[in-house]
PyMOL commands that place a pseudoatom at each C-alpha (Angstrom):
pseudoatom trace, name=CA, resn=LYS, resi=1, chain=A, elem=C, hetatm=0, pos=[-8.082, 17.971, 21.289]
pseudoatom trace, name=CA, resn=LYS, resi=2, chain=A, elem=C, hetatm=0, pos=[-4.925, 17.149, 23.043]
pseudoatom trace, name=CA, resn=PRO, resi=3, chain=A, elem=C, hetatm=0, pos=[-2.249, 19.972, 24.264]
pseudoatom trace, name=CA, resn=VAL, resi=4, chain=A, elem=C, hetatm=0, pos=[0.953, 19.934, 22.169]
pseudoatom trace, name=CA, resn=SER, resi=5, chain=A, elem=C, hetatm=0, pos=[2.373, 18.769, 25.341]
pseudoatom trace, name=CA, resn=ASP, resi=6, chain=A, elem=C, hetatm=0, pos=[0.879, 15.085, 25.392]
pseudoatom trace, name=CA, resn=TRP, resi=7, chain=A, elem=C, hetatm=0, pos=[2.155, 14.278, 22.096]
pseudoatom trace, name=CA, resn=TYR, resi=8, chain=A, elem=C, hetatm=0, pos=[5.570, 15.763, 22.298]
pseudoatom trace, name=CA, resn=SER, resi=9, chain=A, elem=C, hetatm=0, pos=[8.260, 15.333, 25.009]
pseudoatom trace, name=CA, resn=PRO, resi=10, chain=A, elem=C, hetatm=0, pos=[10.549, 18.145, 24.838]
pseudoatom trace, name=CA, resn=PRO, resi=11, chain=A, elem=C, hetatm=0, pos=[14.502, 17.838, 25.330]
pseudoatom trace, name=CA, resn=ALA, resi=12, chain=A, elem=C, hetatm=0, pos=[15.902, 19.277, 28.296]
pseudoatom trace, name=CA, resn=MET, resi=13, chain=A, elem=C, hetatm=0, pos=[16.318, 22.952, 28.071]
pseudoatom trace, name=CA, resn=THR, resi=14, chain=A, elem=C, hetatm=0, pos=[19.410, 24.965, 28.803]
pseudoatom trace, name=CA, resn=PRO, resi=15, chain=A, elem=C, hetatm=0, pos=[20.069, 28.399, 29.303]
pseudoatom trace, name=CA, resn=ILE, resi=16, chain=A, elem=C, hetatm=0, pos=[21.386, 28.746, 25.628]
pseudoatom trace, name=CA, resn=ALA, resi=17, chain=A, elem=C, hetatm=0, pos=[17.915, 27.614, 24.572]
pseudoatom trace, name=CA, resn=VAL, resi=18, chain=A, elem=C, hetatm=0, pos=[16.119, 30.803, 25.667]
pseudoatom trace, name=CA, resn=TYR, resi=19, chain=A, elem=C, hetatm=0, pos=[14.892, 32.403, 22.652]
pseudoatom trace, name=CA, resn=GLN, resi=20, chain=A, elem=C, hetatm=0, pos=[13.022, 35.891, 23.901]
pseudoatom trace, name=CA, resn=VAL, resi=21, chain=A, elem=C, hetatm=0, pos=[11.949, 37.262, 27.324]
pseudoatom trace, name=CA, resn=GLY, resi=22, chain=A, elem=C, hetatm=0, pos=[8.973, 39.595, 27.380]
pseudoatom trace, name=CA, resn=VAL, resi=23, chain=A, elem=C, hetatm=0, pos=[5.188, 40.330, 27.779]
pseudoatom trace, name=CA, resn=ALA, resi=24, chain=A, elem=C, hetatm=0, pos=[2.707, 37.660, 26.457]
pseudoatom trace, name=CA, resn=SER, resi=25, chain=A, elem=C, hetatm=0, pos=[-1.237, 38.328, 26.188]
pseudoatom trace, name=CA, resn=TYR, resi=26, chain=A, elem=C, hetatm=0, pos=[-3.913, 36.007, 25.173]
pseudoatom trace, name=CA, resn=TYR, resi=27, chain=A, elem=C, hetatm=0, pos=[-7.052, 35.759, 22.849]
pseudoatom trace, name=CA, resn=GLY, resi=28, chain=A, elem=C, hetatm=0, pos=[-10.199, 33.815, 22.487]
pseudoatom trace, name=CA, resn=LYS, resi=29, chain=A, elem=C, hetatm=0, pos=[-13.402, 33.601, 21.713]
pseudoatom trace, name=CA, resn=GLU, resi=30, chain=A, elem=C, hetatm=0, pos=[-13.493, 36.747, 19.254]
pseudoatom trace, name=CA, resn=PHE, resi=31, chain=A, elem=C, hetatm=0, pos=[-11.306, 34.664, 17.093]
pseudoatom trace, name=CA, resn=HIS, resi=32, chain=A, elem=C, hetatm=0, pos=[-12.564, 30.998, 17.613]
pseudoatom trace, name=CA, resn=GLY, resi=33, chain=A, elem=C, hetatm=0, pos=[-13.222, 29.162, 14.718]
pseudoatom trace, name=CA, resn=ARG, resi=34, chain=A, elem=C, hetatm=0, pos=[-11.618, 31.740, 12.236]
pseudoatom trace, name=CA, resn=ARG, resi=35, chain=A, elem=C, hetatm=0, pos=[-8.532, 31.086, 10.189]
pseudoatom trace, name=CA, resn=THR, resi=36, chain=A, elem=C, hetatm=0, pos=[-5.161, 31.993, 11.496]
pseudoatom trace, name=CA, resn=ALA, resi=37, chain=A, elem=C, hetatm=0, pos=[-2.342, 33.170, 9.453]
pseudoatom trace, name=CA, resn=SER, resi=38, chain=A, elem=C, hetatm=0, pos=[-1.009, 29.913, 8.665]
pseudoatom trace, name=CA, resn=SER, resi=39, chain=A, elem=C, hetatm=0, pos=[-4.545, 28.613, 7.709]
pseudoatom trace, name=CA, resn=ASP, resi=40, chain=A, elem=C, hetatm=0, pos=[-5.509, 26.697, 10.895]
pseudoatom trace, name=CA, resn=VAL, resi=41, chain=A, elem=C, hetatm=0, pos=[-8.762, 27.025, 12.221]
pseudoatom trace, name=CA, resn=PHE, resi=42, chain=A, elem=C, hetatm=0, pos=[-8.311, 28.641, 15.672]
pseudoatom trace, name=CA, resn=ASP, resi=43, chain=A, elem=C, hetatm=0, pos=[-9.542, 26.808, 18.751]
pseudoatom trace, name=CA, resn=GLN, resi=44, chain=A, elem=C, hetatm=0, pos=[-9.469, 29.297, 21.708]
pseudoatom trace, name=CA, resn=HIS, resi=45, chain=A, elem=C, hetatm=0, pos=[-9.111, 25.906, 24.059]
pseudoatom trace, name=CA, resn=GLY, resi=46, chain=A, elem=C, hetatm=0, pos=[-6.060, 25.090, 22.170]
pseudoatom trace, name=CA, resn=TRP, resi=47, chain=A, elem=C, hetatm=0, pos=[-2.243, 25.092, 22.845]
pseudoatom trace, name=CA, resn=THR, resi=48, chain=A, elem=C, hetatm=0, pos=[-1.318, 27.473, 20.034]
pseudoatom trace, name=CA, resn=ALA, resi=49, chain=A, elem=C, hetatm=0, pos=[0.212, 30.748, 19.669]
pseudoatom trace, name=CA, resn=ALA, resi=50, chain=A, elem=C, hetatm=0, pos=[0.934, 33.865, 17.799]
pseudoatom trace, name=CA, resn=HIS, resi=51, chain=A, elem=C, hetatm=0, pos=[4.477, 35.340, 17.261]
pseudoatom trace, name=CA, resn=LEU, resi=52, chain=A, elem=C, hetatm=0, pos=[5.562, 38.124, 14.709]
pseudoatom trace, name=CA, resn=ASP, resi=53, chain=A, elem=C, hetatm=0, pos=[8.422, 36.241, 13.297]
pseudoatom trace, name=CA, resn=LEU, resi=54, chain=A, elem=C, hetatm=0, pos=[9.025, 32.547, 14.460]
pseudoatom trace, name=CA, resn=PRO, resi=55, chain=A, elem=C, hetatm=0, pos=[8.095, 30.608, 11.629]
pseudoatom trace, name=CA, resn=PHE, resi=56, chain=A, elem=C, hetatm=0, pos=[4.581, 28.187, 11.259]
pseudoatom trace, name=CA, resn=GLY, resi=57, chain=A, elem=C, hetatm=0, pos=[4.928, 24.992, 12.719]
pseudoatom trace, name=CA, resn=ALA, resi=58, chain=A, elem=C, hetatm=0, pos=[7.712, 26.298, 15.596]
pseudoatom trace, name=CA, resn=ILE, resi=59, chain=A, elem=C, hetatm=0, pos=[6.892, 24.070, 18.504]
pseudoatom trace, name=CA, resn=VAL, resi=60, chain=A, elem=C, hetatm=0, pos=[7.857, 26.574, 21.648]
pseudoatom trace, name=CA, resn=ARG, resi=61, chain=A, elem=C, hetatm=0, pos=[8.246, 26.367, 25.663]
pseudoatom trace, name=CA, resn=VAL, resi=62, chain=A, elem=C, hetatm=0, pos=[6.460, 29.266, 27.195]
pseudoatom trace, name=CA, resn=THR, resi=63, chain=A, elem=C, hetatm=0, pos=[7.408, 29.908, 30.690]
pseudoatom trace, name=CA, resn=ASN, resi=64, chain=A, elem=C, hetatm=0, pos=[5.349, 32.488, 32.861]
pseudoatom trace, name=CA, resn=LEU, resi=65, chain=A, elem=C, hetatm=0, pos=[8.123, 34.244, 34.917]
pseudoatom trace, name=CA, resn=GLU, resi=66, chain=A, elem=C, hetatm=0, pos=[5.694, 35.302, 37.595]
pseudoatom trace, name=CA, resn=ASN, resi=67, chain=A, elem=C, hetatm=0, pos=[4.831, 32.015, 38.814]
pseudoatom trace, name=CA, resn=THR, resi=68, chain=A, elem=C, hetatm=0, pos=[7.271, 29.418, 36.998]
pseudoatom trace, name=CA, resn=ARG, resi=69, chain=A, elem=C, hetatm=0, pos=[4.531, 27.792, 35.326]
pseudoatom trace, name=CA, resn=HIS, resi=70, chain=A, elem=C, hetatm=0, pos=[5.043, 26.652, 31.883]
pseudoatom trace, name=CA, resn=CYS, resi=71, chain=A, elem=C, hetatm=0, pos=[3.375, 24.853, 28.536]
pseudoatom trace, name=CA, resn=ILE, resi=72, chain=A, elem=C, hetatm=0, pos=[4.433, 23.595, 24.865]
pseudoatom trace, name=CA, resn=VAL, resi=73, chain=A, elem=C, hetatm=0, pos=[2.417, 25.478, 22.175]
pseudoatom trace, name=CA, resn=LYS, resi=74, chain=A, elem=C, hetatm=0, pos=[2.727, 25.518, 18.271]
pseudoatom trace, name=CA, resn=ILE, resi=75, chain=A, elem=C, hetatm=0, pos=[3.075, 29.071, 16.302]
pseudoatom trace, name=CA, resn=ASN, resi=76, chain=A, elem=C, hetatm=0, pos=[0.337, 29.103, 13.781]
pseudoatom trace, name=CA, resn=ASP, resi=77, chain=A, elem=C, hetatm=0, pos=[-0.619, 32.726, 14.035]
pseudoatom trace, name=CA, resn=ARG, resi=78, chain=A, elem=C, hetatm=0, pos=[1.178, 36.438, 13.483]
pseudoatom trace, name=CA, resn=GLY, resi=79, chain=A, elem=C, hetatm=0, pos=[0.889, 38.607, 16.364]
pseudoatom trace, name=CA, resn=PRO, resi=80, chain=A, elem=C, hetatm=0, pos=[0.572, 40.390, 18.507]
pseudoatom trace, name=CA, resn=PHE, resi=81, chain=A, elem=C, hetatm=0, pos=[-0.092, 43.756, 17.263]
pseudoatom trace, name=CA, resn=VAL, resi=82, chain=A, elem=C, hetatm=0, pos=[-0.017, 45.597, 20.547]
pseudoatom trace, name=CA, resn=LYS, resi=83, chain=A, elem=C, hetatm=0, pos=[3.431, 47.554, 21.374]
pseudoatom trace, name=CA, resn=GLY, resi=84, chain=A, elem=C, hetatm=0, pos=[5.481, 45.833, 23.800]
pseudoatom trace, name=CA, resn=ARG, resi=85, chain=A, elem=C, hetatm=0, pos=[4.083, 42.435, 23.755]
pseudoatom trace, name=CA, resn=ILE, resi=86, chain=A, elem=C, hetatm=0, pos=[6.080, 39.301, 22.445]
pseudoatom trace, name=CA, resn=LEU, resi=87, chain=A, elem=C, hetatm=0, pos=[3.496, 36.640, 22.230]
pseudoatom trace, name=CA, resn=ASP, resi=88, chain=A, elem=C, hetatm=0, pos=[-0.161, 36.002, 21.905]
pseudoatom trace, name=CA, resn=LEU, resi=89, chain=A, elem=C, hetatm=0, pos=[-1.240, 32.590, 23.359]
pseudoatom trace, name=CA, resn=ALA, resi=90, chain=A, elem=C, hetatm=0, pos=[-4.541, 30.786, 22.878]
pseudoatom trace, name=CA, resn=GLN, resi=91, chain=A, elem=C, hetatm=0, pos=[-6.888, 31.023, 25.928]
pseudoatom trace, name=CA, resn=GLY, resi=92, chain=A, elem=C, hetatm=0, pos=[-6.368, 27.286, 26.506]
pseudoatom trace, name=CA, resn=ALA, resi=93, chain=A, elem=C, hetatm=0, pos=[-2.586, 27.714, 27.247]
pseudoatom trace, name=CA, resn=ALA, resi=94, chain=A, elem=C, hetatm=0, pos=[-2.821, 31.124, 28.882]
pseudoatom trace, name=CA, resn=LYS, resi=95, chain=A, elem=C, hetatm=0, pos=[-5.122, 29.255, 31.183]
pseudoatom trace, name=CA, resn=GLU, resi=96, chain=A, elem=C, hetatm=0, pos=[-2.508, 26.585, 31.881]
pseudoatom trace, name=CA, resn=LEU, resi=97, chain=A, elem=C, hetatm=0, pos=[0.121, 29.550, 32.452]
pseudoatom trace, name=CA, resn=GLY, resi=98, chain=A, elem=C, hetatm=0, pos=[-2.000, 31.387, 35.059]
pseudoatom trace, name=CA, resn=MET, resi=99, chain=A, elem=C, hetatm=0, pos=[-2.446, 34.407, 33.153]
pseudoatom trace, name=CA, resn=ILE, resi=100, chain=A, elem=C, hetatm=0, pos=[-5.961, 34.492, 32.336]
pseudoatom trace, name=CA, resn=GLN, resi=101, chain=A, elem=C, hetatm=0, pos=[-7.163, 36.710, 35.526]
pseudoatom trace, name=CA, resn=GLY, resi=102, chain=A, elem=C, hetatm=0, pos=[-4.392, 39.171, 34.899]
pseudoatom trace, name=CA, resn=GLY, resi=103, chain=A, elem=C, hetatm=0, pos=[-4.313, 39.397, 30.914]
pseudoatom trace, name=CA, resn=THR, resi=104, chain=A, elem=C, hetatm=0, pos=[-0.975, 39.342, 30.705]
pseudoatom trace, name=CA, resn=ALA, resi=105, chain=A, elem=C, hetatm=0, pos=[2.280, 37.991, 31.924]
pseudoatom trace, name=CA, resn=ARG, resi=106, chain=A, elem=C, hetatm=0, pos=[6.161, 38.256, 31.731]
pseudoatom trace, name=CA, resn=VAL, resi=107, chain=A, elem=C, hetatm=0, pos=[7.056, 35.070, 29.872]
pseudoatom trace, name=CA, resn=GLN, resi=108, chain=A, elem=C, hetatm=0, pos=[10.548, 33.383, 28.470]
pseudoatom trace, name=CA, resn=ILE, resi=109, chain=A, elem=C, hetatm=0, pos=[10.031, 31.596, 25.097]
pseudoatom trace, name=CA, resn=GLN, resi=110, chain=A, elem=C, hetatm=0, pos=[12.378, 28.653, 24.467]
pseudoatom trace, name=CA, resn=ILE, resi=111, chain=A, elem=C, hetatm=0, pos=[12.506, 26.767, 20.837]
pseudoatom trace, name=CA, resn=VAL, resi=112, chain=A, elem=C, hetatm=0, pos=[11.801, 23.184, 21.377]
pseudoatom trace, name=CA, resn=LYS, resi=113, chain=A, elem=C, hetatm=0, pos=[11.765, 22.329, 17.714]
pseudoatom trace, name=CA, resn=TRP, resi=114, chain=A, elem=C, hetatm=0, pos=[11.804, 23.988, 14.480]
pseudoatom trace, name=CA, resn=PRO, resi=115, chain=A, elem=C, hetatm=0, pos=[9.316, 23.031, 11.698]
pseudoatom trace, name=CA, resn=ASP, resi=116, chain=A, elem=C, hetatm=0, pos=[10.016, 20.644, 9.443]
pseudoatom trace, name=CA, resn=ARG, resi=117, chain=A, elem=C, hetatm=0, pos=[11.470, 21.956, 6.401]
pseudoatom trace, name=CA, resn=PRO, resi=118, chain=A, elem=C, hetatm=0, pos=[10.718, 20.728, 2.829]
pseudoatom trace, name=CA, resn=PRO, resi=119, chain=A, elem=C, hetatm=0, pos=[13.786, 19.228, 0.807]
for i in range(1, 119): cmd.bond("trace and resi %d" % i, "trace and resi %d" % (i + 1))
show_as sticks, trace
zoom trace
């Protein structure tokens, strides 16, 4: 499965595009193959994320503020349900951000594309 960044080239980001800053964590094998809140099958190696209120299908750029690495993910689940966290990433995206060893990282979320809405 290709990362979102392989098929979607985001527009240039501007400071006004920052949606949220906070702590992200990741989840993996314990949920691999199970359905997400959006009914997608969770792939621990994928480039997806869980957010409490962003709409399913939203494409966001996540930047690890500790090392400036970033990736593009699709919101397809709800969470995290741990106080003080704003995003739960699939393990594949967390690996790209360099946050596997620490388990969490301070990140910035930027909206790249809102999901298509029915007419």
